[in-house]
N, C-alpha and C positions, 0 to 999 in steps of 0.2 A: 352170589352177589359180586358185582364188580368192585374194583378198588382203584383209587386215584393216587398217583405218585407225583409229588412236586418235582419240577426240573430245577436243578441247581443253576444259579445265575453265574454266567461267565463274562458278563458285560464289564468292560474296563471302567465304566462310569460309576461303578459301585463305590460307596463310601465305606460300607461295612456289611457283613453277612452273618446272620444269626439263624438259629433253628426256626423255620417258618417265618422268619422276618428278614426283609431286605431293606437296607438303608441306602437311599439314592441321594446324590448331590442335587441340590436345587437346580431345576432346568433340564433334568434328564430322567427319563424312565422308559424302560422297555420290559414288558411282562415276559419272564422266561417261560411261562406256560406250565402245563401239566400233562401227564399221560394217564390213560385209563385202560385197563385190561379186564377180561372176564374169562373164567375157565371154560366157558362154552363158546362165546362169541369171539374170543380172542381180543385183538386190539380195537377198542371202541373210542379212541382218543377223539375222533372226529365228531363224536356225539356229545362231548363235554359242553356244558353251558356255563357262562360266567356271569357274575353280578358284582357291581361295585366299580367305581372309577377312581382314577388318580390324577390330581392336578399337579403336574411336575413344576409348575411355576410358583406354587404356594406351599411354603413349608407346613408340614403337618403329618399326621398319622392316618393312613388309609387302609381299607380292608377289601380284598378281592376274594369272592367265594366261588368254588368250582363244584359242579354237581354233574352226575351222569346216571343213566339207567340202561340196563341191557335189554335185549330183545324180549325177554320174558317179563320185563317190568320190574325187575329187581333194581332198587336204587342204592347207589353207593353212599357211604357216609360223606357229608359235605366237608370239603377241605378248604381251609382259609389261609390266605397269605397276607401278612401284615407288611405294608409298604410305608416306610418313613421317609418323607422328603425333608432332608436336612439342609439348612443354609449354613455352610461352613466357609463361605467366601467372604473375606473382609472387604469393606467398602474402600473406595479410593478418594483421596483428597487431592485437589488440584489448585495451586495458587493462582490468583488473578494478578497478572503483572509479574514483575521480576522478584526473584527470591532475595535480592540484595538492593537496598535503597540507600543512597547517600544524600544527606541534607546538611545545610549549614545551620549553626546555632541560631535559634530565633525563627527558623522557618516553620511552617505549619505541617504537621504530619497527619495524614489521613490514611488509615489502613485500607488497602485495596480489597482485602478479604480473600476468601477461597470458596471453592465449591466442593461438594461431596456427592458421589453416586454409588449405588449398591446394585448388585445383579438381581436382587429380589425386591428390595424396598424402593428402588429407583432414586429419585433426587432427595437426598437427606441433608442438603446444605443447611437447612434451618436447625439441624441437630448439632452442628459444629460448635465446639467450645474452644475458646482461646485462652492462652495464659501469657503473661509477660506484658510490660508496659514500656512506652517510649517517652522520655523526657526531652523534648526538642529544645529545651532551654539549657541543657547541660551536654557538653561534648562527651561522647562515649559510644560504645557498641551495644545495641539492645537486640534481644531476640524475642520474637513472637511465635508461639507454638500453636498449631491447629490440630485438634483431635476429634474423632467421632466414632460412634459404634452403631451398628444396625440393630434391627428389632430382635435378631437372634443372638445378639451379644458379641458379634464379631467386631473386633476393634481394628480400625485402619492404622497404618503406619503413621506416626506423628510427622507432620510437615512443618518446617520452620522457615521463617523469614528473618533476615538480618538487616537491621536498620542502623546505619552509622551516622551519628551526628558529629559533624566536623566543626571545629572552632574557626570562627571568621579570622582571616589573616589580616593583620594590621597593615595598612598601606597597600591593600590589594589593588591591582590594576582593573578598574571597572569602566574606564573611558574608552570608547571606540576610536580607532584611528580615523584620520581625515584624508580623503582623496581630493586632489586639486588637478583639474585638467590643464594640460599645457596647450595654450591656444584656445580657439573658440569651441563652444560646445556643439555648434552646428557648422558643418563644412559643405559647401556646394561644389560639385564637380560636374563636368560634362562627360557624357558617355565616351569611353575610350581613354579617358585621362587616368594617369597612375595615382593611386591613393597611398599616401604614406602617413601612418598614424603619428600625430605629434606626441602622443603619449600622455603621461600624467605623473604626478608625484604623490607620495603618501607619507604622512608623518604620524607619530604616535606619542602620547604624553610620556610614556615610559620607555618604549623601544627606539624613539627618535625617528630617523629616516628609514622607512621600510618600503621605499619605492621598488626595490628589487623583488618584493613579495607580491606585487600587484599581478592579478590574473587578467588576461585579456579576453577570456571567454565570458559569455553572458549566461548567468544563472538567474532565472526569473524568480526563484524562491529566496534569493539572497539580496538584501539591500546593497546598493552600490551607485557609482556615478556612471552615467551613460553619455556617449557622444553620438550625435545624429549626423549621418553622412547622407546628403541628398545628391543622387546622380540624375542629372537632367539631360535631355536631348540637346545636341549641339545647335547653336543659333547661326543661321545663315548670315554672312557678312560680306561686304565688298571692301577691298583694300583701297585706301586713299593715301598715296605716297607724298602728297603735297600739303604742308601745314597751312598755307594760305587758303587753299581750296577747302580744307576741312573746317577752318575757322569760318569761312564764308557759309558753309552748310550749317554750322552751329548758329551763326547770326541769323540765318533765315529759317531756323526752327526745324531743320532736317536731321540734325545730329545733336548729341547732348554732351559728348566728352571728346577731348583731343586724344585719340588713341590709334589713329591711322586706319580706322575702320568706320563704316556706316552700315547699320543693319539693312539687309536686303529688303525687308518689309517696309522700312522707312523710305528707301530709295525708290521703290516701285510707286510710292504715293506722290513722287515729284513729277509734275506735268510741265513745269516751266521754271527756268532759272534766268534771272535778269542779270546780264553782264554789262559793265560799262565799256564804252568804246575803247577806253584806255587799257582794258584788260583783254583785248582781242586775242593776243598771242596765248595768254593763259587759258582763255575760254576754249580755244581750239585744242590745247593740250588736254584740258579736262574732258573735252569731247572724246578724245581718244580713250581715256581711262573709262569713261562711261560705256563706250561701245564694247570694250573688253569685258566689262562687268555685266553686259547685256541689260543695260539700264535704259529704259524708254524715257526720253526727255525732250525738251525743246528750249533753245536759247533765244532770248530776246535781248537785243542790245539797246541800252538806254544811255542817255547823256549823264 
């Protein structure tokens, strides 16, 4: 008759080892197997058949049976191995949000809570128990403790949240400072002109003048005062060095302000200028200016 010999387990995942019984940590199992020999057939390990399964993900006690027969039909006594899948890993608690919360007396406190997970039981957040209370109406430091155990009785390390209720300071500065632009909020420039920021001033109800703390950068996530700078293309103009002539153009609707210039676009629209005979000399001088400005025109002399 052949006989079966259990092979000892040398797996590092073992939790414990007893006679004919192996205890595995949950999530791991490797059958160490058996050997079979016969005084006639010799080593007949390859003929061994097994029955029974082990679910390494579920804690519990399982049995594996080994049997074998030799060439003559002699059957060995069935050997059994007991496998215990033990959950010895504690669950883990994770706080939601910060472990430290600071509030002012009178503020509303709402506990963000925590989550708990276990390698076997999965999400066990609903099993968390808390201890400790927070009185938001009284200044002080409060502690909330979170604890949980899995189905196997493994207890997680207690996690704590500290809530500090701070007394409101009498005369606290709760007023925002005020920024005032120096000059206009909108500046118009021509392409190529130099821009110099006129700046701004800042005052605070408590700190007084805090102009030196003004930042010149733009942060779209922070409220502040903005100045708009419009850069425009240059406007074509013709120089008019004679006050009388410019006034004459203004009187005839060709110009609008006494500034020694007329817009080229306005000048090109002039097809005729009526000059008095008494202005003959001036008209010819104006004629010279027009030609230099490449202004197409026609003089008519009137009484």
